[in-house]
Every structure is written in structure tokens, then in C-alpha cells.
N, C-alpha and C positions, 0 to 999 in steps of 0.2 A: 327664695335663691337671689343670690346676689352675682350679677355678673361683673366680672373684673375687666373685661374689654370694653373700650367706648363703642366701638361698631356693633358689638354683640355676636360677632362671628366666631365659631367655635371650630370650624372646619369639620372634616369628615365624620368625627364624633363629637358627642356632646359631653364633655367631662362634667361640667354641672349637672347635666341631665342624670348622668352615670351615677355620680354622687348622691344625687337626691333620690332616684329609684334605690340605690343600695340602702342608704339610710331608713328609707320608709319600709323596705322589705325585712331589714332586720328588726325595727321596731315591731312590725307586725309578727313576726315570728316570736319574739320575745314576750308578745302579749298573751300567749297561749291560745289564740284563736284560729289556729291552723286547722286543727281536727275538725272542728264545727264547720269552718268555711269548706273544708272538703266533703263533709257530709252534704251540706247545702248545695254543693255543684253537682251531687250525682244525679242521674237522669230521673224524672220524676214518673215516667211510664216506658214501657217496651218501645214505643214508637220514639220517644226522644233518645232512647239508648240507641236505637239503630240509626237515628240522624246524626248522632254524635260520633258513631263508629264509621259511618259513612264520610263525615267530614274528616275524621282521622285519615281514612284511606286516601282521599283525594291529596290532602296535604302531603303525605308520605309519598304519593306518586310524582309530585311536583318537586320534592326535594331531589337534591343531588347525591344523598346517601349519607351514612353514618361519618360522623368525625374520625378519622383513624386514631385521633390521639385518645378517643374514648375506649379503644381497643388495647392501648399500652398498659402493661401491669409492672 
């Protein structure tokens, strides 16, 4: 990643970080490893499954709600 600004400040959002993330994500998707990674991420036990569900509930409780743009058709 090459930073074009001499002071390294990009402001609120990091354009170089976003670009790097998008490039690495695209490369990963194209690698064909997504299905295996999803299987590897599955809970290994009922206890782990419940912990993951609890963490999801806690995260959703803190969320401000669904993005209205997701409901547009």
C-alpha cells in the first residue's frame, strides 16, 4: 500500500484501506476458498453454537436497526 499524502492522513475514511480490503476480498472470492472457509467457521459444538447465537443477539441489540436501503426494491 502506497500512501500518496506526505502526512499520511486520509480523513474520516481510509481510501487506501478500503481499496486494499476490496482487492483482497475479490482475490479471496476468486480463489474458490469461500465454501471451505464457511464450513471451517461453523460452530464445533452445541455450546459454541449457542455462544455464537448469543453474541449475534447482543450485537443486534446494540444495532440501530436495519438499513432502510436494504428494504428498497
